[in-house]
N, C-alpha and C positions, 0 to 999 in steps of 0.2 A: 731572505735568502730565495738564491731563486732555481727554479723547478730542477734544473741538472743538478743542482746541488745536494734537494731536500731528499732527492730519493734513489734509491740504488737498486737498478733495475737489473733480472741476473738475463748472463747473455751467453752463457755459457752451454753452448749445447747445436750438433751439428746441422748442417745445412740442411739436414733430411730428414730431421727429427721435429719434435716439438717442444718447446719448453714450457714443462708441466712445474716448474719450480712457485711452490707457492710466497707470494709476495709476502714475505715474512723480514724484522730486522730490517724494519725502514727506519730511517732518521726521523721520525715523529713519536709523539708519548703516546701509550696506549692508556686508555684511565678506566679501570676497572671499578665499579661501582655495586657494589651488594646493596639488595634492597629487601625489605619484606611489610607489607604492611601487615603486620598480626600481633594483634587480632586486629580484623576488620573496622571495629570503631574508633582504633587508633589514631588515624588521621595522618601517619609515618609521610604519606605522598607529599605531605608540606616540608617534611623534609629531604626528601628527593629532589625538589623542583630546586629548593635552594642550594643546593648541593651542585646541581647541574646549571643554575645562575653562575654563580660565583665562579665556576669554572672557567668561562664564557668571558667573564670578567677579569681575570687578572691573569687570562693565559697570554704568554710572550713566545709560544714555541709550539710549532703545528701538533694540534693531538686529534685522537679520537675518542670517543667514550664510549662504552660500552655498559650498558646496566643487565644485569643478573637477578632478574626477578624470581625471589624464592616463594613466593606469596600463595602458590598454588593458582586455583582459577581467577583471582582479584587481579584484573590489569590495570590497576590504578598507576604503574607505572609508562603507560601510554601518554601519560599525562605529559610528559618529556621527549613523546616520539620526533617531533620538531629541532630539537636540541641535541640530538644526541645520534650515536652511527648507526650501533646496533642494540635492540633488545628481546634477551634470552629469556623467556619464560616457562617458569616448573609446572604442568599440570595437574601435578601430583600433590604429596603434601612435603612439607619444608624436607629439604633434603640435609640440609645444614652449611656452614658458610663454608667449610671447605670446599666442597662439591661445587658450590656456588661460584669460588673462585676459580678453583680448576678449567668449570667451563667456559669463563671468563677469556681468561689468558690464554687458553688453546684455541678460541679463534683472533687473540691480538695481532695482530703486524708488525706492532712498535718495537724498537728497541728496547726502548726503556717504558717498564711496566710500573704502573700509579694503584696500585688499590686501595681506594678507600672505603670506610662506611656510609652508610646514607645520611647518615641527622652529623656529618661533619662539611664546615663552609669554607674553603678558602679564603685564605687572609690576605695574600698578595703575591706578587709572580716569582712561580718558583718551577714551573716545569722547565725553561731553559738546564737552569741549577741544577736539578734533578739530572738532566742528561748529560751534563757536562762531567758530574761525578761518578757517573758509570760509565764515562770514555775510560776510563781506566782501571785495567783487568782485575785487579787486586781488590776493589770492592765489591763486597755482593751485594750490600743493601745498606738501605737507613732507612727511619722510622720518623715520626711524627717532633720528636726531641729537635732543637737548632743550639748551636753553642752561640750566647750573646760575647761573653769575653774569655775568647784563648789564648794561650800563649802562643805556642807553636801553630801553625798550622799549613797545610798545604793548598796549591789551586790551580785552578785549571781553567782556559777560557776566560778570564777574569773574574770566577768561583771561587769562595772561600771553603774551605770543609777540613771538619777534624776528623781522624779515625780511630777508633779500638771503640771498647767497653762491647759489652755483651747484648743486651737484649732492649732496654728501654719498651715505650707505650708502641704499639703494632697495630694502631686503628688508621693508621695510615702506613703504608707499608709501598719501599718504590724499589724495585732491582729489574735487571736484565733477563727478557727472557730465557737466554743461551743458559742461565744460571738456575732458573726454576726446573727447562729442562733434564738437565745436570743431574738433580739433586733427589729427582721422580715429583713434582710439582709436590702441592699443599697434603697434607697428613691428613688424609680423609679416614686413617685410623683411629683420629683423634677427635672429641667431640671440639677442642682447640684448636683454631686454624693458625693466627698469625706467630703466636710464640716459638711452637716446637719447627713452623717452618722456616723464620729466622735462625733459628738455636742451630739447625741442621744444615746453614749457609754456615756456620760457624766452623762447623765442628767437619764441613768439606773444604775447610780451610782459608777461604775469604774472610775479608774484612767488613765492619762495620763503619759508615760515616756516619759524619754531622756533617750539616750544613749552617753555614754561619752566617747568625741577622737575626733579626727579628723572628716570631711564631709564625708559620705558614698554616698553622689547621686551627681553626675552632672547633669544639665539641659541642654545639649547641644543646644539645639532649642533657648536658653533662652543668653548660650554665646555665640555661633557662629553664628546664626541667625539672632539675635536680634527679635526675637520674630515672626518670619516672617510664620516658618514652626509649627505653634505650635499645639497641641494635639485641643485648643478650636479653630480651623480655618476647623477642622474639620466637622461641621454642629451641628447645636443645637437645630435641629426639634427629635423628638422621634418620630419615625414611629413603629407602629403596625408590628407585624411579614409581612414575604410574606405572601398576602390570598390567597383562590381560589375561586371560586363562585362569586367575588365580582367583580367588574369593577376596574380600578386602579384610575379613578379619587373618584369615592366615598371611595377609601383606601387611597387616599390623602387626602382629607375632614376630614376624620375623625380622620389620624393623626396630621394633622393642627390645628383642636379641643384639641389632646389631647395637643399638644403642647401648647397651650394659655392655657390651665389649671395648667400646670407645671410649667410653668412663675409666673400666678397667686398663687399658692402655697409657691413659692418661696420668693413671695411678700408680706408675710404676717410675713417679716424679722423682721417686726415694734413692731410685738406684743410681751409681754414680755412670755418668758418661750418655744417661738418655737425654732426648730433646725436650724430654716434659721435666728434667730437675733442674729447675729456673738458678735457686742456690749455687750448683755446682758451675754452672755458667758463670755465674757471676761472678765466684773464686778464679774460676781460671782466666777469663779477660782482664781479673784485675791483677794476677800472677803476670801476665802478657806484657798489660799497660799499666802502670802502676797509679801515674801521674796520666793520664786522658787529656784534661783540660788544660793542662798549662805543657806538655811535654808528649806530644802524642808520637812521637818519631824516638827522639830521644832518651824516652823512658823506656822502649821495650825491651823486654828481656827475649832475644832472638831463639837462646835454650828455651824456656818456658814455650815459646812460640810454635817449637818443631811437635809437639805432641797431636797437635793436629792437622800439620800441614803448610801452616799463616808462614808460616818462614821461608819456605818456596819464593815468596815477593820478597824477600830481604833486598836482593842487588837490586829490583825495582823500586821501591820505597827509599832506599837512602840514595838512589841519584836522584829523585826527586830534589827541587830547591824547597828548604824549610823557612819558610816564613817565620818572624815574630813580630807579635803583636806592640 
């Protein structure tokens, strides 16, 4: 990939003006890693180092790495400073994963955003494949799951993929930055991060995709540590940023109130159509694509897909060449 083809620079400005366009939406992947070494004796920095090393090992596409450290004044993320592009440090108490992710994505300049938790390990080259899939405007996101034995599938630049389905696992989440902007980023109103974000993408009319092939990510904490050093153990409260001209006790009280509100918002999951109602969206997705594994396109119920705008992509999707394994 030549430099002239790899990066798109802005040039639409008058000769008497200065081009202030940010270097956004470039043709490389921006990998945002959420990290927290809480409690400090947990040595979770070993996860981060392993995560970063595996990305470098399997990279098949230009990329930047943005580490967002939510640990407070613990700076163990600096152990990887020579292998990453940006480290964002939270100097207060942990703000929560949704805040972490939004901070990281806001400084990302790649078109393809890959959000990973620090206890994941990339297993094979996949960045180019992610970018290929996201070139399709109707695809809003893809998660950690892959599909080994599909029936129908679509293809772009040699990358095979399936569309349909609802949420799935989300410790790895891949999407375009323009999608993140249009839906207002990750839900900082909820202590849950990836699931409501993905479901908001569905609710806004995009499709989920599955990459075809062997798995791309290994969950190190789950497989090697029996979930004893999980990201979920890093604190579920969502504190405000470190504030000044306010007492620590006042800030802690406000942060506790914020955490209660976030849990209450998440608990709206019983209401139809809310992005915290996972069974609702599972049923909706099954109604749109009843046989996503074998007939990801020909089983689409386009009338059902009209409810949340997915049917607006009908002509584009049906114009694709549909392959059969």
